[in-house]
Biopython code that builds the backbone (N, CA, C, O; Angstrom):
import numpy as np
from Bio.PDB.StructureBuilder import StructureBuilder

atoms = [
    (1, "UNK", "N", (111.444, 17.062, -94.038)),
    (1, "UNK", "CA", (111.288, 18.547, -93.959)),
    (1, "UNK", "C", (111.069, 19.636, -94.699)),
    (1, "UNK", "O", (110.055, 20.332, -94.663)),
    (2, "UNK", "N", (112.689, 19.899, -95.854)),
    (2, "UNK", "CA", (113.254, 21.007, -97.051)),
    (2, "UNK", "C", (112.263, 21.131, -97.895)),
    (2, "UNK", "O", (111.981, 22.134, -98.549)),
    (3, "UNK", "N", (111.378, 19.448, -97.880)),
    (3, "UNK", "CA", (110.324, 20.299, -99.119)),
    (3, "UNK", "C", (109.484, 20.864, -98.894)),
    (3, "UNK", "O", (109.127, 21.438, -99.922)),
    (4, "UNK", "N", (108.465, 21.236, -97.563)),
    (4, "UNK", "CA", (107.083, 22.026, -97.318)),
    (4, "UNK", "C", (107.704, 23.386, -96.672)),
    (4, "UNK", "O", (106.890, 24.300, -96.544)),
    (5, "UNK", "N", (109.235, 23.678, -96.187)),
    (5, "UNK", "CA", (109.931, 25.248, -96.233)),
    (5, "UNK", "C", (110.277, 26.198, -97.845)),
    (5, "UNK", "O", (110.421, 27.389, -98.119)),
    (6, "UNK", "N", (110.303, 24.651, -98.778)),
    (6, "UNK", "CA", (110.409, 25.309, -99.395)),
    (6, "UNK", "C", (108.527, 25.543, -100.246)),
    (6, "UNK", "O", (108.096, 26.633, -100.624)),
    (7, "UNK", "N", (107.938, 24.519, -100.318)),
    (7, "UNK", "CA", (106.594, 25.055, -99.979)),
    (7, "UNK", "C", (106.701, 26.241, -99.887)),
    (7, "UNK", "O", (106.887, 27.087, -100.762)),
    (8, "UNK", "N", (106.494, 26.401, -97.985)),
    (8, "UNK", "CA", (106.535, 27.565, -98.232)),
    (8, "UNK", "C", (107.032, 28.971, -98.759)),
    (8, "UNK", "O", (106.368, 30.006, -98.703)),
    (9, "UNK", "N", (108.354, 28.838, -99.300)),
    (9, "UNK", "CA", (108.864, 30.398, -99.322)),
    (9, "UNK", "C", (108.841, 30.755, -100.652)),
    (9, "UNK", "O", (109.272, 31.844, -101.030)),
    (10, "UNK", "N", (108.076, 29.402, -101.866)),
    (10, "UNK", "CA", (107.397, 29.741, -102.546)),
    (10, "UNK", "C", (105.946, 30.018, -102.395)),
    (10, "UNK", "O", (105.287, 30.584, -103.268)),
    (11, "UNK", "N", (105.598, 29.717, -101.573)),
    (11, "UNK", "CA", (104.414, 29.945, -101.643)),
    (11, "UNK", "C", (103.306, 31.804, -100.814)),
    (11, "UNK", "O", (102.178, 32.297, -100.837)),
    (12, "UNK", "N", (104.514, 32.046, -100.313)),
    (12, "UNK", "CA", (104.422, 32.978, -99.004)),
    (12, "UNK", "C", (105.882, 33.998, -98.787)),
    (12, "UNK", "O", (105.684, 35.077, -98.229)),
    (13, "UNK", "N", (106.791, 33.786, -99.062)),
    (13, "UNK", "CA", (107.759, 34.143, -99.471)),
    (13, "UNK", "C", (108.648, 33.991, -98.411)),
    (13, "UNK", "O", (109.711, 34.610, -98.459)),
    (14, "UNK", "N", (108.359, 33.173, -97.328)),
    (14, "UNK", "CA", (110.359, 33.088, -96.346)),
    (14, "UNK", "C", (111.197, 32.702, -97.094)),
    (14, "UNK", "O", (111.529, 32.261, -98.194)),
    (15, "UNK", "N", (111.596, 33.243, -95.423)),
    (15, "UNK", "CA", (113.147, 33.061, -96.081)),
    (15, "UNK", "C", (113.293, 31.200, -95.725)),
    (15, "UNK", "O", (112.873, 30.692, -94.685)),
    (16, "UNK", "N", (114.100, 30.292, -97.057)),
    (16, "UNK", "CA", (113.809, 29.303, -96.148)),
    (16, "UNK", "C", (114.877, 28.909, -95.242)),
    (16, "UNK", "O", (114.820, 27.682, -95.148)),
    (17, "UNK", "N", (115.687, 29.305, -94.633)),
    (17, "UNK", "CA", (114.932, 29.037, -93.087)),
    (17, "UNK", "C", (114.356, 28.656, -91.950)),
    (17, "UNK", "O", (114.396, 27.789, -91.077)),
    (18, "UNK", "N", (113.658, 29.879, -92.368)),
    (18, "UNK", "CA", (112.236, 30.563, -91.160)),
    (18, "UNK", "C", (110.897, 29.111, -91.684)),
    (18, "UNK", "O", (110.028, 28.420, -91.153)),
    (19, "UNK", "N", (111.404, 29.291, -92.769)),
    (19, "UNK", "CA", (109.650, 28.092, -93.736)),
    (19, "UNK", "C", (110.723, 26.941, -92.325)),
    (19, "UNK", "O", (110.418, 26.878, -91.134)),
    (20, "UNK", "N", (111.812, 26.269, -92.928)),
    (20, "UNK", "CA", (112.258, 25.147, -92.361)),
    (20, "UNK", "C", (111.367, 25.348, -91.128)),
    (20, "UNK", "O", (110.155, 25.211, -90.967)),
    (21, "UNK", "N", (112.427, 25.741, -90.258)),
    (21, "UNK", "CA", (111.373, 26.178, -89.242)),
    (21, "UNK", "C", (110.723, 25.842, -88.116)),
    (21, "UNK", "O", (110.767, 25.343, -86.992)),
    (22, "UNK", "N", (110.144, 26.322, -88.904)),
    (22, "UNK", "CA", (108.164, 26.667, -88.804)),
    (22, "UNK", "C", (107.294, 25.290, -88.909)),
    (22, "UNK", "O", (106.353, 24.884, -88.228)),
    (23, "UNK", "N", (107.989, 24.724, -90.045)),
    (23, "UNK", "CA", (107.897, 23.722, -90.303)),
    (23, "UNK", "C", (107.857, 22.111, -89.069)),
    (23, "UNK", "O", (107.108, 21.172, -88.799)),
    (24, "UNK", "N", (109.506, 22.788, -88.579)),
    (24, "UNK", "CA", (109.309, 22.104, -87.629)),
    (24, "UNK", "C", (108.645, 21.834, -86.544)),
    (24, "UNK", "O", (108.206, 20.787, -86.070)),
    (25, "UNK", "N", (108.630, 23.226, -86.125)),
    (25, "UNK", "CA", (107.793, 23.233, -84.729)),
    (25, "UNK", "C", (106.034, 22.922, -85.107)),
    (25, "UNK", "O", (105.182, 22.409, -84.381)),
    (26, "UNK", "N", (105.935, 23.346, -86.235)),
    (26, "UNK", "CA", (104.305, 22.814, -86.767)),
    (26, "UNK", "C", (104.724, 21.099, -86.253)),
    (26, "UNK", "O", (104.180, 20.951, -85.159)),
    (27, "UNK", "N", (105.143, 20.372, -86.473)),
    (27, "UNK", "CA", (105.469, 18.598, -86.100)),
    (27, "UNK", "C", (105.962, 18.492, -84.765)),
    (27, "UNK", "O", (105.589, 17.399, -84.338)),
    (28, "UNK", "N", (106.380, 18.881, -84.218)),
    (28, "UNK", "CA", (106.907, 19.645, -83.095)),
    (28, "UNK", "C", (105.418, 19.286, -82.449)),
    (28, "UNK", "O", (105.366, 18.716, -81.359)),
    (29, "UNK", "N", (104.251, 19.632, -83.147)),
    (29, "UNK", "CA", (102.898, 21.101, -82.074)),
    (29, "UNK", "C", (102.055, 18.839, -82.150)),
    (29, "UNK", "O", (101.371, 18.063, -81.483)),
    (30, "UNK", "N", (102.805, 18.914, -83.414)),
    (30, "UNK", "CA", (101.209, 17.834, -83.748)),
    (30, "UNK", "C", (102.175, 16.601, -83.298)),
    (30, "UNK", "O", (101.526, 15.715, -82.742)),
    (31, "UNK", "N", (103.119, 16.417, -83.370)),
    (31, "UNK", "CA", (103.246, 15.423, -82.534)),
    (31, "UNK", "C", (103.091, 15.125, -80.484)),
    (31, "UNK", "O", (103.023, 14.233, -79.639)),
    (32, "UNK", "N", (103.114, 16.667, -80.656)),
    (32, "UNK", "CA", (102.444, 16.684, -79.329)),
    (32, "UNK", "C", (100.963, 15.879, -78.952)),
    (32, "UNK", "O", (100.839, 14.966, -78.135)),
    (33, "UNK", "N", (100.202, 16.315, -79.548)),
    (33, "UNK", "CA", (99.003, 16.559, -79.837)),
    (33, "UNK", "C", (98.883, 14.813, -79.978)),
    (33, "UNK", "O", (97.878, 14.402, -79.399)),
    (34, "UNK", "N", (99.586, 13.887, -80.534)),
    (34, "UNK", "CA", (99.667, 13.190, -81.096)),
    (34, "UNK", "C", (99.436, 11.926, -79.720)),
    (34, "UNK", "O", (98.772, 10.993, -79.269)),
    (35, "UNK", "N", (100.815, 13.007, -79.542)),
    (35, "UNK", "CA", (101.285, 11.098, -77.662)),
    (35, "UNK", "C", (99.894, 11.253, -77.279)),
    (35, "UNK", "O", (99.033, 10.375, -77.219)),
    (36, "UNK", "N", (99.795, 12.526, -77.022)),
    (36, "UNK", "CA", (99.007, 13.156, -75.845)),
    (36, "UNK", "C", (97.106, 12.879, -75.709)),
    (36, "UNK", "O", (96.208, 13.177, -74.922)),
    (37, "UNK", "N", (97.218, 12.334, -76.662)),
    (37, "UNK", "CA", (95.852, 12.780, -76.977)),
    (37, "UNK", "C", (94.420, 11.521, -76.730)),
    (37, "UNK", "O", (93.377, 11.813, -77.316)),
    (38, "UNK", "N", (94.434, 10.035, -75.783)),
    (38, "UNK", "CA", (94.434, 9.453, -74.667)),
    (38, "UNK", "C", (94.411, 10.606, -73.828)),
    (38, "UNK", "O", (93.858, 11.482, -74.492)),
    (39, "UNK", "N", (94.826, 11.198, -72.363)),
    (39, "UNK", "CA", (95.067, 12.002, -71.733)),
    (39, "UNK", "C", (93.675, 12.624, -71.946)),
    (39, "UNK", "O", (92.665, 12.283, -71.331)),
    (40, "UNK", "N", (93.793, 14.239, -73.547)),
    (40, "UNK", "CA", (94.049, 14.754, -73.009)),
    (40, "UNK", "C", (91.628, 14.117, -74.092)),
    (40, "UNK", "O", (90.746, 14.972, -74.013)),
    (41, "UNK", "N", (91.472, 13.440, -74.438)),
    (41, "UNK", "CA", (90.364, 12.327, -75.012)),
    (41, "UNK", "C", (89.833, 11.819, -73.912)),
    (41, "UNK", "O", (88.652, 11.489, -74.017)),
    (42, "UNK", "N", (90.554, 11.590, -72.472)),
    (42, "UNK", "CA", (89.784, 10.651, -71.975)),
    (42, "UNK", "C", (88.324, 11.575, -71.169)),
    (42, "UNK", "O", (87.727, 12.635, -71.359)),
    (43, "UNK", "N", (88.260, 10.513, -70.295)),
    (43, "UNK", "CA", (86.568, 11.081, -69.469)),
    (43, "UNK", "C", (87.115, 11.406, -68.362)),
    (43, "UNK", "O", (88.066, 10.990, -67.700)),
    (44, "UNK", "N", (86.170, 12.418, -68.250)),
    (44, "UNK", "CA", (86.485, 13.179, -66.183)),
    (44, "UNK", "C", (85.327, 12.795, -65.500)),
    (44, "UNK", "O", (84.109, 12.836, -65.674)),
    (45, "UNK", "N", (86.131, 12.405, -64.658)),
    (45, "UNK", "CA", (84.802, 12.015, -63.653)),
    (45, "UNK", "C", (83.848, 13.384, -63.219)),
    (45, "UNK", "O", (84.288, 14.393, -63.770)),
    (46, "UNK", "N", (83.141, 13.538, -62.714)),
    (46, "UNK", "CA", (82.566, 14.822, -62.360)),
    (46, "UNK", "C", (81.208, 14.414, -60.865)),
    (46, "UNK", "O", (80.645, 13.339, -61.067)),
    (47, "UNK", "N", (80.902, 14.899, -60.007)),
    (47, "UNK", "CA", (79.877, 14.663, -58.839)),
    (47, "UNK", "C", (78.981, 15.314, -59.403)),
    (47, "UNK", "O", (79.176, 16.427, -59.891)),
    (48, "UNK", "N", (77.515, 14.510, -59.415)),
    (48, "UNK", "CA", (76.672, 14.799, -59.710)),
    (48, "UNK", "C", (75.091, 13.733, -59.260)),
    (48, "UNK", "O", (74.939, 12.511, -59.283)),
    (49, "UNK", "N", (74.302, 14.654, -58.950)),
    (49, "UNK", "CA", (73.106, 13.736, -58.183)),
    (49, "UNK", "C", (72.886, 11.892, -58.731)),
    (49, "UNK", "O", (72.283, 10.959, -58.200)),
    (50, "UNK", "N", (73.844, 12.016, -60.246)),
    (50, "UNK", "CA", (73.266, 10.789, -60.861)),
    (50, "UNK", "C", (74.371, 9.432, -60.249)),
    (50, "UNK", "O", (75.437, 9.850, -59.797)),
    (51, "UNK", "N", (74.212, 8.203, -60.222)),
    (51, "UNK", "CA", (74.858, 7.235, -59.636)),
    (51, "UNK", "C", (76.924, 7.420, -60.419)),
    (51, "UNK", "O", (77.849, 6.946, -59.760)),
    (52, "UNK", "N", (77.151, 8.044, -61.602)),
    (52, "UNK", "CA", (78.196, 7.589, -62.562)),
    (52, "UNK", "C", (77.983, 8.610, -63.827)),
    (52, "UNK", "O", (77.233, 8.646, -64.802)),
    (53, "UNK", "N", (78.951, 9.351, -63.341)),
    (53, "UNK", "CA", (78.467, 10.908, -63.929)),
    (53, "UNK", "C", (80.510, 11.677, -64.475)),
    (53, "UNK", "O", (81.556, 11.641, -63.828)),
    (54, "UNK", "N", (80.235, 12.190, -65.730)),
    (54, "UNK", "CA", (81.845, 12.307, -65.941)),
    (54, "UNK", "C", (81.951, 13.203, -67.424)),
    (54, "UNK", "O", (80.794, 13.161, -67.842)),
    (55, "UNK", "N", (82.401, 13.634, -67.968)),
    (55, "UNK", "CA", (82.708, 14.302, -68.984)),
    (55, "UNK", "C", (83.571, 13.714, -69.853)),
    (55, "UNK", "O", (84.702, 13.230, -69.842)),
    (56, "UNK", "N", (82.150, 14.027, -71.055)),
    (56, "UNK", "CA", (82.806, 13.809, -72.408)),
    (56, "UNK", "C", (83.241, 14.535, -73.570)),
    (56, "UNK", "O", (83.761, 13.937, -74.513)),
]
sb = StructureBuilder()
sb.init_structure("model")
sb.init_model(0)
sb.init_chain("A")
sb.init_seg("    ")
for serial, (resi, resn, name, xyz) in enumerate(atoms, 1):
    if name == "N":
        sb.init_residue(resn, " ", resi, " ")
    sb.init_atom(name, np.array(xyz, "f"), 0.0, 1.0, " ", f" {name:<3s}", serial, name[0])
structure = sb.get_structure()
């Protein structure tokens, strides 16, 4: 992750310590959504006049 922090420091002028912390935070968020994708993308049953309905 330090390599991405160095890129952010070079391109955006962020202090290296802050850039590395931001990279770690972004990786944490990406990991969270990847691990929970099945739950977020699951069909949600809903009541309608049809025999079976769900939100996708």
